[in-house]
N, C-alpha and C positions, 0 to 999 in steps of 0.2 A: 744051398740057396735054391736050387731047383726043387729040391724036396720040400722046402718050406713053401714054395709057391704051389706045388701040387697038393700039399697038405691043406693049404688055405682054400684052394679051389674045391677040394674034397668036402670041406665044411660049408663053404659059401654057396656052391652050386645047389645043393638040396634046399638050403634056406631060401634062395632066390626062387626056385621052382615052387616051394610051399607058399611063398609070399604071393607070386603071380596067380597061383591056383586059388588061394583064399580071396585075392582081390577080384578075380573073375567071378567066383561064386557069389560074393557079396554084391558085386555090381548087378548080376542077373537077379539076385533076390530083391534088391531095391527097385530095379526096373519092374519086376513082377508086382511088387507091393504098390508102386505108383499106378500101374495099370489097374490093379484091383480097386484102388481107391477111386480112380476116375470112373470105373464101371459102377461102383456103389453110389457115387454122386449122381451119375447119369440116371440110374434106376430110381434114386430118391427124387430127382427132379421130375422124371416122368410120372412117378406116383403122385406127386403134388399137382402137376399140371394136367393130368388126364381128366379129372372131373371137370375142370374149367373148360377144357377143349370140348368135351362132350356136351357140356351145357351150352357152349357157343353154337355147336351144330344143332342142338335142339331149338335154340332161339332163331337160327337161320331158317330151319324148317318151318317154324311157326310164322315167321315173316313171309316166307314164300306162299304158305297156305293162305294167309290173311290177304295177300295182294292178288291172289289168283282170281280170274274174272268171276267165276261163280260165287266164290266166298265173299268177294268184295261187294258185289251188288246186293247180295243177301244181307250182309252185315250193315251196309251203309244205305239202307232203304229209306227213301224220303218221297213218298208218292205225290205230294202236292208241290214239290219244288220245281222251279223252272229248269230248263235244260242247262243254261249257262251256270247257274248256281250249283246244280248237282255235279256238273263237270268239274267245277272248281273244288267242290267238296271231295270228290273222288281223288283228284290229283293231290290235294292237300293231305288226304288220309294216307295215300301211298308214300308221300314224302315224309310224313311224320313217322310212319312205321319204319321206313328206311333209316331216317336220322336216329331213331331210338336204338337201332341195332348197329350203328356204324362201328362201335368198338369191337364187334365180333370179328372183324377182319383180322385182328391180331392173332386169332386162334385157328383160323381156317387157311387153307392153301390159297395162293394168289389166284389160281385157276377157279376155285370155288367162288371166291369173292367176285371175280370178273363175271361169272355166270349169274350171280345174284344181281349185280349192277345191270347186266344186260336184261334180265327179267323185269327189273323195275322200269327201265327205259322202254321196254316193249309194252308194258302195261300202260304207261303214260301215253305212248304213241297210239295204242289201241283206243284209249278213252278219247283222245283228241280226234282221231280219225272217225270214230263212231259218231261223235258229236257233230263233226263237220258234214256228215252225210244226212243229217236230220234238218228239218225246217226250223226256223227261228222260234216258232210257237210250240215246239215239241216239249214233252214233259220228261221228268226223271225216269218214269216208267219206260218211255220210248228209248231213252239212252240205255237203260239196263237191258232191254230186249235186243237192241242193236249190238251191244257189246257181247252178249251171249251168242248171238248169231255169228259174229265175227271171230269168236273164240275158236281158234284152230284146234284140231284134235290133239296135237302135241305142242302146246303153247310153250313160250319161253320159261314161264314159271314152272311148268311141269318138267321141262328138260333140266332146269337148274335144281329142282327138287330131287330128281332122280340122281343127278351127279353128287349132290351134297349127301344124300343118304348112302350112296355107294362109298364115298370117301369116309364118312363117319363109321361105317361098318369095319373099316380097316383097323380102327382103334379098339374094337371090342375083342 
């Protein structure tokens, strides 16, 4: 009886060891395959989204360039326009540019988008402040000059632009 039990253990024990070894090897293999599959999917996702993200950064750079003080007054130049009408036109131009690019916030970091929003708000504030410092009978040319005078060396649009460029370079 004891010999039968020892004989059974002699055959069963190697089979159990082989079973658990095979089970462990297969488990590790499937875990590695799952991880490889996830990595391939992530790489594929990044390959597809990278051009869209870079295009978003390009559009954000263009937005910031277009609303910067120097570019804005040169692009939206109306010499015979009254101060109030020109002020409204500049404000509307900035809002239109911003609204046109709202969807880009999906592809840039939260910090980058916050800097873009801050640059827009700073430009609106600069337009309104400049207009407020002029006489009622001032012209659009006077407002343009005042805005360029008030334009600080490192404006909010320039800071946002530098940040966005630095962030976009990380993806290249």
